[in-house]
One Martini backbone bead per residue (centre of mass of N, CA, C, O) as a GRO file, in nm:
protein
  151
    1UNK     BB    1  10.509  12.407  11.963
    2UNK     BB    2  10.230  12.367  12.152
    3UNK     BB    3   9.920  12.169  12.043
    4UNK     BB    4   9.865  11.955  12.270
    5UNK     BB    5   9.640  11.860  12.475
    6UNK     BB    6   9.509  11.672  12.749
    7UNK     BB    7   9.320  11.546  12.573
    8UNK     BB    8   9.185  11.360  12.359
    9UNK     BB    9   9.271  11.191  12.041
   10UNK     BB   10   9.169  11.172  11.712
   11UNK     BB   11   9.226  10.959  11.452
   12UNK     BB   12   9.315  11.010  11.111
   13UNK     BB   13   9.392  10.907  10.802
   14UNK     BB   14   9.529  11.152  10.669
   15UNK     BB   15   9.767  11.192  10.878
   16UNK     BB   16   9.860  10.904  10.926
   17UNK     BB   17   9.941  10.842  10.638
   18UNK     BB   18  10.149  11.077  10.605
   19UNK     BB   19  10.352  10.958  10.806
   20UNK     BB   20  10.417  10.698  10.629
   21UNK     BB   21  10.442  10.884  10.364
   22UNK     BB   22  10.724  11.035  10.237
   23UNK     BB   23  10.570  11.141   9.958
   24UNK     BB   24  10.388  11.311  10.102
   25UNK     BB   25  10.306  11.638  10.122
   26UNK     BB   26  10.245  11.605  10.462
   27UNK     BB   27  10.475  11.459  10.614
   28UNK     BB   28  10.640  11.670  10.774
   29UNK     BB   29  10.406  11.791  10.941
   30UNK     BB   30  10.292  11.520  11.060
   31UNK     BB   31  10.550  11.405  11.187
   32UNK     BB   32  10.593  11.634  11.385
   33UNK     BB   33  10.315  11.617  11.523
   34UNK     BB   34  10.337  11.321  11.612
   35UNK     BB   35  10.565  11.368  11.811
   36UNK     BB   36  10.394  11.558  11.993
   37UNK     BB   37  10.173  11.360  12.058
   38UNK     BB   38  10.350  11.149  12.200
   39UNK     BB   39  10.476  11.348  12.410
   40UNK     BB   40  10.195  11.430  12.549
   41UNK     BB   41  10.018  11.168  12.628
   42UNK     BB   42   9.768  11.153  12.487
   43UNK     BB   43   9.488  11.012  12.429
   44UNK     BB   44   9.430  10.757  12.183
   45UNK     BB   45   9.199  10.748  11.907
   46UNK     BB   46   9.010  10.495  11.713
   47UNK     BB   47   8.841  10.372  11.463
   48UNK     BB   48   8.771  10.090  11.288
   49UNK     BB   49   8.728  10.243  11.021
   50UNK     BB   50   9.008  10.370  11.004
   51UNK     BB   51   9.160  10.101  11.006
   52UNK     BB   52   9.049   9.994  10.743
   53UNK     BB   53   9.149  10.229  10.571
   54UNK     BB   54   9.451  10.200  10.643
   55UNK     BB   55   9.496   9.916  10.542
   56UNK     BB   56   9.425   9.969  10.248
   57UNK     BB   57   9.630  10.196  10.189
   58UNK     BB   58   9.892  10.069  10.284
   59UNK     BB   59   9.879   9.806  10.123
   60UNK     BB   60   9.847   9.934   9.836
   61UNK     BB   61  10.082  10.169   9.852
   62UNK     BB   62  10.319  10.034  10.074
   63UNK     BB   63  10.249   9.768  10.211
   64UNK     BB   64  10.295   9.524  10.457
   65UNK     BB   65  10.507   9.680  10.626
   66UNK     BB   66  10.316   9.917  10.699
   67UNK     BB   67  10.108   9.750  10.849
   68UNK     BB   68  10.305   9.643  11.060
   69UNK     BB   69  10.382   9.924  11.172
   70UNK     BB   70  10.107   9.996  11.276
   71UNK     BB   71  10.091   9.756  11.478
   72UNK     BB   72  10.378   9.806  11.628
   73UNK     BB   73  10.386  10.159  11.649
   74UNK     BB   74  10.070  10.239  11.722
   75UNK     BB   75   9.839  10.047  11.844
   76UNK     BB   76   9.955  10.009  12.142
   77UNK     BB   77   9.864  10.343  12.194
   78UNK     BB   78   9.565  10.267  12.104
   79UNK     BB   79   9.220  10.322  12.112
   80UNK     BB   80   8.944  10.138  12.018
   81UNK     BB   81   8.648  10.231  11.851
   82UNK     BB   82   8.357  10.059  11.826
   83UNK     BB   83   8.126  10.018  11.583
   84UNK     BB   84   7.798  10.035  11.607
   85UNK     BB   85   7.482  10.051  11.500
   86UNK     BB   86   7.418  10.333  11.613
   87UNK     BB   87   7.665  10.484  11.502
   88UNK     BB   88   7.626  10.411  11.209
   89UNK     BB   89   7.344  10.539  11.170
   90UNK     BB   90   7.424  10.826  11.253
   91UNK     BB   91   7.638  10.862  11.030
   92UNK     BB   92   7.453  10.814  10.790
   93UNK     BB   93   7.267  11.050  10.850
   94UNK     BB   94   7.484  11.273  10.836
   95UNK     BB   95   7.560  11.218  10.543
   96UNK     BB   96   7.280  11.270  10.416
   97UNK     BB   97   7.243  11.560  10.522
   98UNK     BB   98   7.501  11.683  10.393
   99UNK     BB   99   7.525  11.623  10.087
  100UNK     BB  100   7.841  11.526  10.016
  101UNK     BB  101   8.089  11.405   9.813
  102UNK     BB  102   8.354  11.474  10.014
  103UNK     BB  103   8.213  11.286  10.218
  104UNK     BB  104   8.246  11.036  10.466
  105UNK     BB  105   8.162  10.778  10.668
  106UNK     BB  106   8.417  10.781  10.834
  107UNK     BB  107   8.402  11.076  10.918
  108UNK     BB  108   8.116  11.074  11.045
  109UNK     BB  109   8.193  10.869  11.259
  110UNK     BB  110   8.401  11.045  11.401
  111UNK     BB  111   8.215  11.280  11.475
  112UNK     BB  112   8.013  11.122  11.647
  113UNK     BB  113   8.217  11.001  11.841
  114UNK     BB  114   8.334  11.265  11.951
  115UNK     BB  115   8.071  11.372  12.066
  116UNK     BB  116   8.004  11.137  12.256
  117UNK     BB  117   8.306  11.162  12.407
  118UNK     BB  118   8.421  11.467  12.405
  119UNK     BB  119   8.600  11.516  12.161
  120UNK     BB  120   8.798  11.802  12.030
  121UNK     BB  121   9.044  11.642  11.887
  122UNK     BB  122   9.236  11.602  11.576
  123UNK     BB  123   9.435  11.396  11.373
  124UNK     BB  124   9.451  11.614  11.089
  125UNK     BB  125   9.401  11.729  10.724
  126UNK     BB  126   9.094  11.746  10.735
  127UNK     BB  127   8.868  12.006  10.695
  128UNK     BB  128   8.602  11.879  10.816
  129UNK     BB  129   8.668  11.905  11.119
  130UNK     BB  130   8.659  12.212  11.132
  131UNK     BB  131   8.369  12.240  11.010
  132UNK     BB  132   8.262  12.073  11.279
  133UNK     BB  133   8.438  12.220  11.535
  134UNK     BB  134   8.723  12.112  11.548
  135UNK     BB  135   9.021  12.048  11.650
  136UNK     BB  136   9.361  12.053  11.509
  137UNK     BB  137   9.624  11.815  11.421
  138UNK     BB  138   9.764  12.016  11.269
  139UNK     BB  139   9.766  12.328  11.246
  140UNK     BB  140   9.676  12.533  10.991
  141UNK     BB  141   9.939  12.714  10.989
  142UNK     BB  142  10.121  12.452  10.929
  143UNK     BB  143   9.935  12.400  10.645
  144UNK     BB  144   9.964  12.657  10.440
  145UNK     BB  145  10.094  12.500  10.228
  146UNK     BB  146   9.911  12.495  10.000
  147UNK     BB  147   9.672  12.273   9.941
  148UNK     BB  148   9.418  12.103  10.070
  149UNK     BB  149   9.337  11.790  10.117
  150UNK     BB  150   9.035  11.614  10.160
  151UNK     BB  151   9.062  11.280  10.140
   0.00000   0.00000   0.00000
């Protein structure tokens, strides 16, 4: 089942982390989708905020070898979008307006960045991306087992 379109794809911590953690509930689904993402050769984007979040999670939960694997096996094929003051302020504003405990500044930064760049699809298992009107990979029907974790 081909689910990755020709446009760029924004990477989110939720799905990317699940690819690394074999004990994660979503590992199988995200690892399969990650293979499809790589095979599609879609341009891959990530914000530096997601990278900070990934470093913290991987280092704390899986160790320095996982951080090294991120650098060696993922980042060479990913373009980093650097968050400047304007993007940060716009994301902060979006977070304040949303007024939701389960939404993060990192997620709001990705939403704003995607809109600015015209990116329509995210590699994520975080339901907030769909709620914001974005397409997601893996598709929700592939994630239908169990409840979705909010990240």
